[in-house]
C-alpha positions as CSV (number, residue, x, y, z in Angstrom):
1,M,29.9,2.4,-5.7
2,S,27.8,5.3,-5.2
3,F,24.1,6.2,-5.1
4,E,22.8,8.7,-6.8
5,L,19.3,10.7,-5.5
6,Q,17.4,11.3,-8.8
7,H,14.1,12.5,-7.4
8,T,12.2,12.9,-4.3
9,D,7.9,12.9,-4.1
10,V,6.5,16.1,-3.3
11,S,3.8,14.6,-1.3
12,S,5.5,12.2,0.3
13,Q,9.1,11.1,1.0
14,A,9.0,8.4,-1.7
15,R,12.5,8.4,-3.6
16,A,14.0,7.3,-6.9
17,G,17.7,7.0,-7.5
18,E,20.2,4.8,-8.5
19,L,22.9,2.6,-6.7
20,T,26.1,1.5,-9.0
21,T,27.9,-1.4,-7.7
22,A,30.9,-3.5,-9.1
23,H,28.7,-5.9,-10.9
24,G,26.0,-3.0,-12.1
25,K,23.4,-0.3,-11.7
26,I,20.3,-0.8,-9.4
27,Q,17.3,1.3,-10.4
28,T,15.6,2.2,-6.6
29,P,13.1,1.5,-5.2
30,I,13.8,-2.1,-5.6
31,F,12.9,-5.5,-4.5
32,M,15.9,-8.3,-4.0
33,P,14.3,-11.9,-4.4
34,V,15.5,-14.1,-1.7
35,G,18.1,-17.0,-2.9
36,T,18.9,-18.1,0.6
37,V,21.3,-20.9,-0.6
38,G,22.5,-19.5,-3.4
39,S,19.3,-20.2,-5.5
40,V,15.9,-18.2,-5.6
41,K,13.8,-21.2,-5.2
42,A,12.2,-23.0,-8.3
43,V,13.9,-20.1,-10.7
44,H,16.7,-20.4,-13.3
45,Q,19.1,-17.5,-13.4
46,R,17.8,-16.7,-17.2
47,E,14.4,-16.5,-15.9
48,L,15.3,-13.9,-13.2
49,T,17.3,-11.9,-15.7
50,Q,14.5,-12.7,-19.0
51,D,11.2,-13.1,-17.0
52,I,11.2,-11.5,-13.5
53,K,13.9,-8.6,-14.4
54,A,15.3,-8.8,-11.4
55,Q,18.5,-6.3,-10.9
56,I,19.8,-7.7,-7.7
57,I,19.4,-10.9,-5.5
58,L,20.1,-12.1,-2.0
59,G,21.9,-14.9,-0.2
60,N,22.3,-15.6,3.2
61,T,25.4,-15.9,5.2
62,Y,24.6,-18.4,7.5
63,H,22.9,-21.1,4.7
64,L,26.1,-20.8,2.7
65,Y,28.8,-20.7,5.1
66,L,27.1,-24.3,6.0
67,R,26.2,-25.6,2.7
68,P,28.2,-25.6,0.3
69,G,30.6,-23.8,2.7
70,L,33.8,-21.4,2.4
71,D,35.7,-23.7,0.8
72,I,34.1,-24.6,-2.1
73,L,32.9,-21.1,-2.6
74,R,36.6,-19.6,-2.8
75,K,37.6,-22.0,-4.9
76,S,34.8,-21.6,-7.4
77,G,35.7,-17.8,-7.5
78,G,32.9,-16.2,-5.1
79,L,28.9,-16.8,-5.3
80,H,28.5,-15.0,-8.4
81,K,30.7,-17.1,-10.5
82,F,29.5,-20.4,-8.7
83,I,25.6,-19.9,-9.3
84,G,26.2,-17.9,-12.8
85,W,25.2,-14.7,-11.7
86,D,26.8,-11.5,-13.2
87,K,24.3,-8.8,-11.5
88,P,24.7,-7.1,-8.1
89,M,24.1,-9.3,-4.7
90,L,23.5,-9.0,-1.3
91,T,24.0,-11.2,1.6
92,D,22.3,-11.3,4.8
93,S,24.9,-11.4,7.9
94,G,23.0,-14.4,9.4
95,G,21.9,-12.4,12.3
96,Y,18.4,-13.2,11.3
97,Q,18.6,-16.9,11.0
98,V,20.2,-17.0,14.6
99,F,17.7,-15.2,15.7
100,S,15.3,-17.7,14.5
101,L,17.3,-20.5,15.8
102,S,16.2,-19.1,19.3
103,G,16.4,-23.1,20.9
104,M,19.7,-23.5,19.3
105,R,21.9,-20.7,20.0
106,K,23.8,-18.6,22.3
107,I,24.4,-14.9,22.1
108,K,27.4,-13.3,24.2
109,E,29.3,-10.5,23.8
110,E,31.9,-12.4,21.8
111,G,29.2,-13.3,19.4
112,A,26.6,-16.1,18.5
113,T,27.4,-19.3,19.2
114,F,24.7,-21.9,17.7
115,T,23.8,-25.1,16.6
116,S,23.2,-26.3,13.0
117,H,20.1,-27.2,11.7
118,I,21.5,-29.9,9.3
119,D,23.9,-31.9,11.4
120,G,23.9,-30.6,15.3
121,S,27.4,-29.2,15.0
122,K,28.6,-26.1,17.0
123,H,29.7,-23.0,15.3
124,L,30.5,-19.5,16.1
125,F,29.8,-16.1,14.7
126,T,31.5,-13.3,15.6
127,P,31.5,-9.5,13.8
128,E,35.1,-10.4,12.5
129,N,34.3,-13.9,11.3
130,V,30.8,-12.6,9.5
131,M,33.1,-10.1,8.0
132,D,35.5,-12.6,6.6
133,T,32.7,-15.3,5.5
134,Q,31.1,-12.5,3.7
135,R,34.2,-11.3,1.9
136,V,34.3,-15.0,0.5
137,I,31.1,-15.1,-0.6
138,G,31.6,-12.2,-2.3
139,A,28.7,-10.3,-2.3
140,D,28.5,-6.3,-3.5
141,I,26.6,-5.1,-0.4
142,I,27.4,-7.0,2.9
143,M,25.5,-6.5,6.2
144,A,26.9,-5.9,9.4
145,F,26.3,-8.8,12.1
146,D,23.5,-7.8,14.4
147,E,21.2,-9.2,16.7
148,C,17.2,-9.2,15.8
149,T,15.1,-8.7,18.6
150,P,11.9,-10.7,18.8
151,Y,8.4,-8.9,19.5
152,P,7.0,-8.7,21.8
153,C,10.4,-7.7,24.1
154,E,11.0,-6.1,26.9
155,K,12.5,-2.6,26.7
156,S,15.6,-3.6,28.8
157,Y,16.0,-6.3,26.4
158,A,15.7,-4.4,23.4
159,E,18.2,-1.8,24.8
160,N,21.1,-4.1,26.1
161,S,20.5,-5.9,22.5
162,M,20.8,-2.6,20.5
163,H,24.1,-1.4,22.1
164,M,26.0,-5.1,22.0
165,T,24.5,-4.7,17.9
166,H,26.3,-1.2,18.0
167,R,29.4,-2.6,19.6
168,W,29.4,-5.5,17.1
169,L,28.8,-2.9,14.4
170,K,32.6,-1.1,15.3
171,R,34.2,-4.6,15.0
172,C,32.5,-5.4,11.9
173,I,33.7,-2.0,10.6
174,D,37.3,-2.5,11.8
175,R,37.5,-6.2,10.4
176,F,35.9,-4.8,7.2
177,D,38.5,-1.8,6.8
178,S,41.3,-3.6,7.8
179,T,40.4,-6.7,5.1
180,E,41.1,-6.6,1.1
181,N,38.3,-7.7,-1.4
182,I,39.1,-11.2,-2.5
183,Y,37.9,-11.2,-6.1
184,G,39.3,-8.0,-7.5
185,Y,36.1,-5.5,-6.8
186,N,34.7,-3.1,-3.9
187,Q,32.1,-4.1,-1.4
188,M,29.9,-2.0,0.8
189,L,29.2,-2.6,4.2
190,F,25.7,-1.7,5.5
191,P,24.8,-1.4,9.2
192,I,21.6,-2.1,10.5
193,V,19.4,0.2,12.6
194,Q,17.9,-2.0,15.9
195,G,15.7,-1.1,18.4
196,S,12.2,-2.8,18.4
197,V,9.4,-0.8,18.7
198,F,10.6,1.6,21.3
199,K,11.1,5.0,19.8
200,D,13.6,6.3,21.8
201,L,15.9,3.2,21.0
202,R,15.3,3.5,17.2
203,K,16.4,7.4,17.3
204,E,19.5,6.5,19.1
205,S,20.5,3.8,16.9
206,A,19.8,5.8,13.7
207,H,21.7,8.4,14.5
208,F,24.7,5.9,15.7
209,I,24.0,4.2,12.2
210,A,24.1,7.4,10.7
211,E,27.6,8.5,12.5
212,Q,29.5,5.5,10.8
213,D,29.0,7.1,7.4
214,R,28.8,3.8,5.5
215,Q,28.0,3.8,1.9
216,G,24.3,2.4,2.9
217,N,21.8,1.7,5.7
218,A,19.7,-0.7,6.6
219,I,16.5,-1.5,9.2
220,G,16.4,-4.4,11.0
221,G,14.0,-5.7,13.6
222,L,10.8,-5.1,11.9
223,S,8.3,-7.4,10.0
224,V,8.7,-9.9,13.1
225,G,5.4,-9.8,14.4
226,E,4.9,-6.4,15.1
227,P,1.3,-4.4,14.0
228,A,1.9,-3.4,10.7
229,E,0.9,0.6,11.5
230,M,3.9,0.1,14.1
231,M,6.2,-0.9,11.6
232,Y,5.4,2.3,9.5
233,E,6.1,4.4,12.3
234,M,9.4,3.0,13.5
235,T,10.3,3.6,9.5
236,D,9.4,6.9,9.2
237,L,10.9,7.6,12.4
238,V,14.5,6.3,11.2
239,C,13.8,7.3,7.8
240,G,13.9,11.3,9.0
241,I,17.1,10.4,10.8
242,L,19.3,8.5,8.2
243,Q,21.0,10.6,5.5
244,K,19.2,11.3,2.2
245,D,22.3,10.8,0.1
246,K,22.2,7.0,1.0
247,P,20.2,4.1,0.1
248,R,18.0,2.8,3.1
249,Y,17.0,-1.2,2.7
250,L,14.2,-2.4,4.9
251,M,15.3,-5.9,5.9
252,G,12.4,-8.9,5.3
253,V,9.6,-6.4,4.2
254,G,7.1,-7.9,2.8
255,T,3.5,-7.7,1.6
256,P,2.6,-5.5,-1.6
257,V,1.0,-3.0,0.5
258,N,3.7,-2.7,3.1
259,I,6.3,-2.1,0.4
260,L,4.1,0.8,-1.2
261,E,3.9,2.3,2.2
262,N,7.2,1.8,3.2
263,I,8.2,3.4,-0.3
264,A,6.4,6.4,0.6
265,L,8.2,6.6,3.9
266,G,11.4,6.7,2.1
267,V,12.8,3.3,1.8
268,D,14.6,2.3,-1.2
269,M,15.5,-1.5,-1.0
270,F,13.5,-4.7,0.1
271,D,13.4,-8.2,0.2
272,C,11.3,-11.1,1.6
273,V,10.6,-14.4,1.1
274,M,6.7,-13.7,0.8
275,P,6.6,-13.6,-2.9
276,S,8.3,-17.0,-3.6
277,R,7.4,-19.1,-0.5
278,N,3.7,-18.3,-1.0
279,A,3.8,-19.1,-4.6
280,R,4.7,-22.7,-3.7
281,N,1.9,-23.0,-1.3
282,G,-0.6,-21.6,-4.4
283,Q,-0.7,-17.7,-3.0
284,L,-0.8,-15.4,-6.3
285,F,-0.2,-11.3,-6.0
286,T,-1.6,-9.4,-8.7
287,A,-2.5,-6.2,-9.9
288,E,-6.5,-7.1,-8.9
289,G,-5.8,-8.6,-5.3
290,I,-4.7,-11.8,-4.3
291,I,-5.7,-15.3,-6.0
292,N,-5.7,-18.8,-4.0
293,I,-5.3,-20.7,-7.1
294,K,-5.9,-24.1,-5.0
295,N,-9.5,-23.0,-4.8
296,K,-12.1,-25.0,-6.6
297,K,-13.5,-21.6,-8.1
298,W,-10.6,-21.6,-10.5
299,A,-10.9,-24.9,-12.2
300,E,-12.9,-23.8,-15.4
301,D,-11.5,-20.0,-15.3
302,F,-9.2,-20.2,-18.8
303,S,-8.5,-16.5,-18.4
304,A,-4.7,-15.3,-17.9
305,I,-3.4,-15.3,-14.3
306,D,-3.8,-11.4,-14.5
307,Q,-6.7,-10.2,-15.5
308,S,-5.6,-6.5,-14.8
309,A,-4.2,-3.9,-18.0
310,Y,-0.8,-4.3,-16.1
311,T,2.0,-6.9,-18.2
312,Y,4.7,-8.4,-16.0
313,V,5.4,-11.6,-16.7
314,D,5.0,-13.0,-20.5
315,T,2.7,-16.1,-19.8
316,A,0.1,-17.2,-21.1
317,Y,-1.1,-19.8,-18.4
318,S,-4.5,-19.9,-17.5
319,K,-5.7,-19.8,-13.7
320,A,-7.4,-23.4,-14.6
321,Y,-4.2,-24.9,-16.0
322,L,-2.0,-23.8,-12.9
323,R,-4.8,-25.1,-10.3
324,H,-4.4,-28.2,-12.2
325,L,-0.5,-28.2,-11.9
326,F,-0.9,-27.6,-8.0
327,T,-3.5,-30.4,-8.0
328,V,-1.8,-33.2,-9.6
329,N,1.6,-32.0,-7.3
330,E,3.6,-31.2,-10.4
331,R,6.7,-29.3,-9.9
332,L,6.0,-26.6,-12.5
333,A,3.2,-25.3,-10.6
334,G,5.5,-24.1,-7.8
335,Q,8.0,-22.2,-10.8
336,I,5.0,-20.7,-12.7
337,A,3.5,-19.5,-9.4
338,T,7.0,-18.1,-8.3
339,I,8.0,-16.8,-11.7
340,H,4.6,-14.7,-11.7
341,N,5.2,-13.3,-8.0
342,L,8.5,-11.9,-8.4
343,G,7.6,-10.6,-11.4
344,F,4.6,-8.9,-9.9
345,Y,6.8,-7.8,-7.1
346,L,9.5,-6.3,-9.5
347,W,6.9,-4.9,-12.0
348,L,5.5,-3.0,-8.4
349,V,8.4,-1.3,-7.5
350,T,9.3,-0.4,-11.0
351,E,5.7,1.0,-11.7
352,A,6.6,3.2,-8.1
353,R,9.9,4.5,-9.5
354,T,8.0,5.5,-12.8
355,H,5.3,7.5,-10.6
356,I,7.6,9.1,-8.5
357,L,9.5,10.1,-11.4
358,A,6.6,11.7,-12.9
359,G,5.1,13.3,-10.1
360,D,2.1,11.1,-8.8
361,F,3.0,8.6,-6.9
362,M,0.6,9.4,-4.0
363,P,-2.8,9.0,-6.0
364,W,-1.4,5.9,-7.7
365,K,-0.1,4.5,-4.6
366,N,-3.1,5.1,-2.4
367,K,-5.4,3.6,-5.5
368,M,-3.2,0.4,-5.4
369,V,-3.4,-0.1,-1.6
370,N,-7.0,-0.3,-1.9
371,V,-6.9,-3.4,-4.3
372,L,-3.5,-5.2,-3.5
373,G,-4.7,-6.6,0.0
374,R,-8.2,-7.9,-1.2
375,K,-9.0,-11.8,-1.5
376,L,-10.2,-12.5,-4.9
């Protein structure tokens, strides 16, 4: 299990690398489709592989712990076998979901007590049992348990939370290193940099995380409502501290423009529900800009969904047909739109990698940023 840094762009910090896991190699930069409950919504595993060309997907500890539950996952042989996915997988620790349950949880030194959004039952996540849970789930890359601070928040709160996250990390490492893998292959533990939008806290956290010398590092607590420029500032700061020979994962980001700008700052891995969630609501990301396919203007447009010179999903569906499917509430609408958006995101990071290796990443990135966010 290793990371090979293959090339760094001369005009930015953009990197091309290869991350080797127990379930295969991942070409970076990479986007990870989110399969929260063991399924990337509206998409078959076959389509993830053949159409979207996903190299790794993400599952969520909080949701999988509640359903189907650890007993079923263990009996099935882990999440890979349970869902029929033989490629790499990453699991979020559940820290963000606990954060999102602001009215249903209590955070203290021991861990986080929360109320299930399903049946109201009470549960406790600690650094130790979150490591145990992710051992049972069996992802190749597992995340340390952390607290994701809201934006905005007082600096004193962010500082106390960051230090608690660091203490929790030590407990995660102790538990991870003292336990064995369950299914016969190795797992990697990534710690998470916190510190909200305060430079000195981000610096302190990044140094602490780097000192743990794990196989990769994550940046959390961003894309939670702060301005994009503030996100970029924090990412730039942290990437300047984290080791160059380890993969960097920016959690929960984001729009196509966000992804390209953060690749330029040195980030290798991304995940976000945006391409799939927005697809189900009729928003399509293309190399020419953003389409709201529900708009009447597309009713008689029989051209392909993306009219650019780029091809990233093999589909002959027209804008008019896809709009019709949304209009009549046909489930196929969400499936086509999701495959399209995820295919576009994977195409985008693959193109970024190609231009990093070719040495012309920044001119290409600047050109793409100018068009990706416009409304068509």
